[in-house]
C-alpha positions as CSV (number, residue, x, y, z in Angstrom):
1,X,-132.9,28.5,76.2
2,X,-129.3,29.5,75.5
3,X,-128.0,33.1,76.0
4,X,-127.9,33.9,72.2
5,X,-131.5,33.0,71.8
6,X,-132.5,35.0,74.9
7,X,-130.7,38.0,73.4
8,X,-132.4,37.5,70.0
9,X,-135.8,37.5,71.8
10,X,-135.3,40.8,73.5
11,X,-133.6,40.0,76.8
12,X,-131.7,43.3,76.9
13,X,-128.3,44.0,78.4
14,X,-125.4,42.8,76.5
15,X,-126.5,42.9,72.8
16,X,-124.9,39.5,72.2
17,X,-125.8,37.3,75.1
18,X,-128.4,39.4,77.0
19,X,-126.4,39.4,80.2
20,X,-126.9,42.5,82.5
21,X,-123.4,42.3,84.0
22,X,-121.7,44.9,81.9
23,X,-119.2,47.5,83.0
24,X,-117.4,50.4,81.4
25,X,-114.4,49.1,79.4
26,X,-113.1,52.4,77.9
27,X,-114.2,56.0,77.2
28,X,-113.0,58.5,74.7
29,X,-114.2,61.9,73.7
30,X,-116.9,60.5,71.4
31,X,-118.5,57.7,73.4
32,X,-118.1,55.1,76.2
33,X,-117.6,51.4,75.6
34,X,-119.0,48.7,77.8
35,X,-117.9,45.1,78.2
36,X,-120.0,42.0,79.1
37,X,-118.6,40.0,81.9
38,X,-120.1,36.8,80.4
39,X,-119.3,36.8,76.7
40,X,-116.5,39.4,76.7
41,X,-118.2,41.6,74.0
42,X,-117.2,45.2,74.0
43,X,-120.1,47.4,72.7
44,X,-121.5,50.9,72.3
45,X,-124.9,51.4,73.8
46,X,-127.9,52.6,71.7
47,X,-127.8,56.2,72.6
48,X,-124.3,56.6,71.1
49,X,-125.0,54.8,67.8
50,X,-125.6,56.6,64.5
51,X,-129.0,56.9,62.9
52,X,-129.7,54.6,59.9
53,X,-129.3,57.7,57.6
54,X,-126.0,58.7,59.1
55,X,-124.7,55.2,59.0
56,X,-125.6,54.7,55.3
57,X,-123.9,58.1,54.5
58,X,-120.7,56.6,55.8
59,X,-121.1,53.4,53.8
60,X,-121.9,55.3,50.7
61,X,-118.3,56.6,50.8
62,X,-116.8,53.1,50.4
63,X,-115.4,52.6,47.0
64,X,-114.7,48.8,46.9
65,X,-115.2,46.8,43.7
66,X,-114.3,43.5,42.1
67,X,-111.7,45.2,39.9
68,X,-109.7,46.4,42.9
69,X,-106.8,43.8,43.3
70,X,-106.0,45.0,46.8
71,X,-109.5,44.6,48.0
72,X,-109.6,41.1,46.4
73,X,-106.4,40.2,48.3
74,X,-107.9,41.4,51.5
75,X,-111.1,39.4,51.1
76,X,-109.1,36.3,50.0
77,X,-108.0,35.9,53.6
78,X,-111.4,34.5,54.2
79,X,-112.3,33.3,50.7
80,X,-109.2,31.1,50.2
81,X,-109.7,28.9,53.3
82,X,-113.4,28.6,52.7
83,X,-112.9,27.6,49.1
84,X,-110.6,24.8,50.2
85,X,-113.4,23.5,52.4
86,X,-116.5,23.8,50.2
87,X,-118.0,21.1,48.0
88,X,-118.4,21.9,44.3
89,X,-121.5,24.0,43.4
90,X,-122.2,25.1,46.9
91,X,-124.9,27.6,47.7
92,X,-123.9,30.6,49.8
93,X,-125.1,33.9,51.2
94,X,-123.0,37.0,51.5
95,X,-124.5,38.8,54.5
96,X,-123.7,42.6,54.5
97,X,-122.5,42.6,50.9
98,X,-122.1,46.4,50.8
99,X,-122.3,48.9,47.9
100,X,-119.6,47.1,45.8
101,X,-120.0,43.3,46.2
102,X,-116.8,41.5,45.6
103,X,-116.5,38.5,47.8
104,X,-119.5,36.9,46.1
105,X,-117.7,37.4,42.7
106,X,-114.7,35.5,44.0
107,X,-116.9,32.5,45.0
108,X,-118.9,32.7,41.8
109,X,-115.7,32.6,39.8
110,X,-114.9,29.3,41.6
111,X,-118.3,27.8,40.5
112,X,-120.5,28.6,43.6
113,X,-123.9,30.2,43.7
114,X,-124.0,33.3,46.1
115,X,-127.0,35.4,47.1
116,X,-126.5,38.9,48.4
117,X,-128.1,40.5,51.4
118,X,-127.5,44.0,52.7
119,X,-130.1,46.1,54.6
120,X,-129.1,49.2,52.5
121,X,-127.9,47.9,49.2
122,X,-129.5,44.4,48.7
123,X,-132.4,44.3,51.0
124,X,-134.1,41.0,50.1
125,X,-135.6,39.7,53.3
126,X,-136.7,36.4,51.7
127,X,-133.1,35.4,51.5
128,X,-133.0,35.4,55.3
129,X,-135.5,32.5,55.2
130,X,-133.5,30.2,53.0
131,X,-130.8,27.7,53.9
132,X,-127.2,27.7,52.7
133,X,-124.0,25.6,52.5
134,X,-122.0,28.6,53.6
135,X,-122.5,32.2,54.8
136,X,-119.9,34.9,54.7
137,X,-119.9,38.2,56.5
138,X,-116.8,40.3,56.1
139,X,-116.3,43.5,58.1
140,X,-119.9,43.4,59.2
141,X,-120.4,42.1,62.7
142,X,-118.7,45.1,64.2
143,X,-121.6,47.2,62.7
144,X,-124.4,45.2,64.3
145,X,-126.4,46.7,67.1
146,X,-128.0,43.3,68.0
147,X,-125.3,40.8,67.1
148,X,-126.9,38.0,69.1
149,X,-130.0,38.3,67.1
150,X,-128.3,38.4,63.7
151,X,-125.7,35.7,64.4
152,X,-128.3,33.3,65.8
153,X,-130.4,33.8,62.6
154,X,-127.5,33.2,60.3
155,X,-126.5,30.0,62.2
156,X,-130.1,28.8,61.9
157,X,-129.9,29.3,58.1
158,X,-126.8,27.1,57.7
159,X,-127.3,23.5,56.6
160,X,-125.7,20.7,58.6
161,X,-122.0,20.7,57.8
162,X,-122.2,24.3,56.5
163,X,-119.7,27.1,57.2
164,X,-120.1,30.5,58.7
165,X,-117.1,32.7,57.7
166,X,-116.5,36.0,59.4
167,X,-113.9,38.8,59.2
168,X,-113.5,41.4,61.9
169,X,-110.7,42.8,63.9
170,X,-110.4,41.4,67.4
171,X,-110.2,43.1,70.8
172,X,-106.9,42.2,72.5
173,X,-106.7,44.3,75.7
174,X,-107.9,47.6,77.2
175,X,-104.4,49.0,76.6
176,X,-104.4,48.2,72.9
177,X,-108.0,49.3,72.6
178,X,-107.1,52.9,73.7
179,X,-105.0,53.5,70.6
180,X,-106.9,51.2,68.3
181,X,-108.0,52.8,65.0
182,X,-110.8,50.3,64.6
183,X,-112.9,51.8,67.4
184,X,-112.7,55.3,65.8
185,X,-115.1,54.4,63.0
186,X,-118.5,55.7,64.3
187,X,-120.3,52.8,62.6
188,X,-118.3,50.2,64.6
189,X,-120.3,49.4,67.7
190,X,-119.7,45.7,68.5
191,X,-116.1,44.5,69.2
192,X,-115.4,40.8,69.5
193,X,-112.4,39.0,71.1
194,X,-111.4,35.4,70.8
195,X,-113.1,34.8,74.1
196,X,-116.3,36.2,72.6
197,X,-116.2,33.8,69.6
198,X,-115.4,30.9,71.9
199,X,-118.5,31.8,74.0
200,X,-120.6,31.8,70.8
201,X,-119.1,28.5,69.8
202,X,-120.0,27.0,73.2
203,X,-123.6,28.1,72.6
204,X,-123.6,26.4,69.2
205,X,-121.7,23.3,70.3
206,X,-118.8,23.9,68.0
207,X,-115.2,25.3,68.2
208,X,-114.3,28.4,66.2
209,X,-111.3,28.3,63.9
210,X,-109.1,31.4,64.1
211,X,-107.1,32.1,60.9
212,X,-104.7,35.0,61.1
213,X,-105.7,38.1,63.0
214,X,-109.2,38.6,61.7
215,X,-110.8,35.5,60.2
216,X,-113.1,33.2,62.1
217,X,-114.8,30.1,60.7
218,X,-117.5,28.0,62.3
219,X,-118.6,24.7,60.9
220,X,-122.1,23.5,61.8
221,X,-122.2,20.0,63.2
């Protein structure tokens, strides 16, 4: 059984791989951050995470929408390379679509069918049992308290040859982390590095593709 599956089944420690070899990475006035010595994930432990109600209150303040050209341009950093790779009329899932779904609109405008799932705004669990040609998750994985569980499930939902496209800012070093604005969002609790995504790719038997500073694409063999 691989590490991601072990974590998904409740082998606690690192919330991504289940490893218990984790040490303090950084501490500020709000909370400590730990790092796994196996998969390199930096994470916030449960006792320092927001309640579901407090987390949703933060998300409710987001004002993204398809009419926002700047937001479309931001999402296009993932949408454009995925659109180049997809076959016509592909079926996709936008996981963590948020209160103002926009990425799905970009794909629908290009002729693809996209379902929406979000635990707060589009909670349709049946969609997590279906299979897809592509799955997107933009600015989502940093919010996951059990990323091993969630990513393993999404990978299982992909059809052979399918794409998993992620957007998240990457950890570079402890020095950069100390002044990193990304960690200051109280809903951000899981922080990935390139090493973390390479670890995930090893578990899945594929190599991640890094595009720019915050786009990661996996293709299922």
